[in-house]
N, C-alpha and C positions, 0 to 999 in steps of 0.2 A: 205194181206201178204206184208211185207216190201221189198223194192227194195234193190239190192246190195249197192247202194249209201247210202240209209237210214241205212243199217246194219253197214257200216263202220263209218258213222257219229256217230251213237249211241255208237259204240265200242270205238271210240276215245274220245268222250265226257265223257263216263262213267269212263274212267281211271283217270280223274281229273288231267292229266299230264300238266306240264308247256308247253309242246310242243303245246298243243291244243290252248293256248292263242296266240302263235306266228302265228299259221295257220290262225287265224281270219282275219289278215290284208292282206292276199294274194288274188290276183285275182282269180276268180272262177275256171278256169281249173287247175291252180297250186294247189289250195286248195283241189280240188277233188283228185288229184294225191297223194299229201302228206298224206291226210287223209286215203286213201286206203292203202298206203304203211305202214303207222304207225299202222293201224288196223291189218295188216298182222304180224307186229313185236309183237303186243300185243297177238295175237292168239298163236303164237309159244312159246312166253314167258310164257303164262298162262299154257301151257302143263307142263312145269317144275315146276311152283309154285303150281299148283292145283291138279296134279295127284300124289298120294302118292306112287303108285306102279311103281318102275323104269322101269320094263318090259313093262308095259302099256304105260308109257310116251315115251319110245324108239319107240314102235310100232306107236304111234301117230305122232312122229316126222318123222318117215320113211314114213308115209302116206303123210305128208306135202311135203317131198322131191319129192314123186311121183306126187303129185298134182301140184307142180311147173312145172314139166316136161310136164304134161298134158296141163297146161295153155299155155306154150310156144309152144305146138303143136296145139294150137287153140281150146282146149276143157277145159276151166276152169270150175270146178264144184262148188267150194266154193264161196259164195258171196264176200268174200274179194278179191279173184283173179278175179272174174267177174267185180268188180269195178276197179281193178288196170289195167287190160290188155289194155283197150282203151288208156292208157296214156304211156305205156312203150316205144313206138317208139319215141314219141315227146320229151321225157326227158332222153332217153338213159339208161333206166332201164334194166338190164340184169338178166337172170336166175341165174347167178353166185352170184349176190348180195343177192338174197333171200336164195340161198343155204348156203351162208356164215353165215347168221343170224341163220339159223337152226343148222348149225355146232356149233356155239357158244352156243346154247341152249343144244346141245348134250354134250358139255363139262361140262355143269352144272350137268348132270346126272352121268358123269363118274368121276368127280373131285370135291373134297370139299376143297382142299388146293392148294396153289401155292407156290412153293419153293422160287421163287425170282421175282423181278419186271419184267424182260423180259418175264417170263412165264405168268404173269398176263396181260402184254401188248398184248400178242398173243390173249388171251381171249377177251380183250377189243376191239382189232382190229375187231374181228368178230361181237360182239354184239353192238358196238357203232361206231367204225371208219367207217365201211361199211355203217351203217345207215346214218352217217354224209355225206358220199360221195354221196349217192343217194339223200339225202335231198338237197345238194348243187346243184345237177343237176336240180332237180325240181324247185328250187328257181330261176334258171336262170344263172348259172355259164357260164362265157365266157372264163376264163383264166385257163390254165392247173394247174397253181400254187394253185388255189383255192382248189383243191383236198387235198393237204397237210394240208392246213388250216382246212378243214372239218374233216380230220382224227384226227388232234391234238385237235380240239375242242371236238370231240366225246370222246376222251380219257379223257379230263378234266371233261366232264359230267359224264362219267362212274365212275371215281374216286370219284367224289362228291357223287354219288349214293352209292358207296361202304362205304364211310365214314358215310353217313346218316343211312345206313341199317345194320350196324355192329350187333346190337342187334337182329333184325329180322332174319338176316341170321344165327346167332348163334342158334336161336330156331330151325332152319332147319338143324343144324349140319354143317353149312358151315362157313368157314373163308376165305375171299378173301385177307386179308392183307398178304403180302408175309411172309413166314415162317422165312426167314433169317432176316427180319426186326423185327419180334416179338422177335427173339433171341437178336438182336442188342439192343433192349430196355428192355430186360429181362422180357418180358411179356409171360406168359405161355398160351397155347391154352385153357387149362381147365378154366383159369380165365375169358376168353372171353365167353366160352360156358356156364359158370355158372354166367356170367354177373357181374363180380367183378371189381369195379373201383380201380385205384391206380394212383399215380403220374407218374408211368412208363407208364401206359396205356394212360394218357393224353399227355405225351411227344411223344408217338408213333403216336397218332392221329394228334398232331400239325405238326409232320413231314410229315404225309400224306397230310394234308391241304396245307402245303407249296408247295409240289409237284404239287398239283392241281392248286393253284394260278399261279404258274410258267407256267403251260400248257395253262391257259387262256391267259396270256400275250404273250406266244409264238404263239398261234393260231392267235391272233389279229394282231401280227406283220407279220404273213405269208399271211394275206388276201390282195390280190392286190387291190389298190385303185379303179380300174375300176369295180371291182365286189362288192364293199362295199354296194352300194344301193340294188343290187339284193339279197345280202345275209343278208339283215336286219332281216328276221325271225330267223336266226341262232344267230345273235347278240342279239336279244330279249331274246332268251333262255339263252345265256351267261350271260346276266344281271340278269335274274331270278335265275339261278343256282349259280352264284357268291354270290348273296345276301343270298341265302339259306346257302351256306358254311359259310358266315360271321356270320349268326345267330347261326349255330351249334357251331362255335368257341366262340362266345360271351357267349353261355350257358355252356362253359367249356367241350364240347364234351360229353354231357350226352346221348350218342347214344345207350347205352346198354339197356336202358329201355324206351326210348321215340323216337317217330318218328317226327322229326322237319319238318314242312311244312309252306309254306306261304299261306295266305288267297287268294282266287280267285281274290278279288278286288286288292290286292297288286300285284299279277302277272299281272293282266290286266294293272295296272298303270305302272309297269316297262316296259311292252311290248309297251305301248303307248308312253312312254318317248323316247324309241329308235326310234319308227316309226316317231314321230312328231319332236323331237328335236335332234335325232341322238346321244343321251347321253346314255352311258352305266352305 
């Protein structure tokens, strides 16, 4: 039978995520902590993506809420929390962080549209900003200002994901692009749901990409110099995600029918470049 540590390792590796490549360069205790936390995020995210009955998904997320409470009361039952709990004190991980991630996933069950960007930001804060905050703590944050950097970078990552996944989300009946911005570019929801391209759609996506690029720049400007070395894993992810966004843009935002991704080798190379040369 596999140990909790093996379970979270397998969960993180199976996702094929860019995050996994950034973790490889961390010292063992930090790597164990971030792998367990990331596996938790994957578990609750999978509830929304893989459970077709919303009632069942809600019940599962409610179970996770209770499981977090049990874990903080000293009785973690799930291997993900068994792997995470030994690290929470050392890295300042709090129950509220995990509850926020679950709350973001609950929003996915209740909401398939966002009226405007501030509404979308609230969702991104829960599913990405909070994740960035916890990651920054695990990586070795020493400055208070690094939390703002982490939240801003998390928002940039989430917007990049939203751009990449427009077509996949449409298949699930979801559109994360703000309704008022669809209106601004005269793009109808049914065009996205039926995956129709147009110059208007391309202009809308270019607008979304500009916002994401701006957030990457903002995040890097917010990172205190004294924390730059410790936050290298986040900078590795920024390099990978920015490169992904450039690829999507270069392809003319063909996101309605294809899922753009970088090869594992390319992700590893981008991560190594930040680690060894400090280059984004």
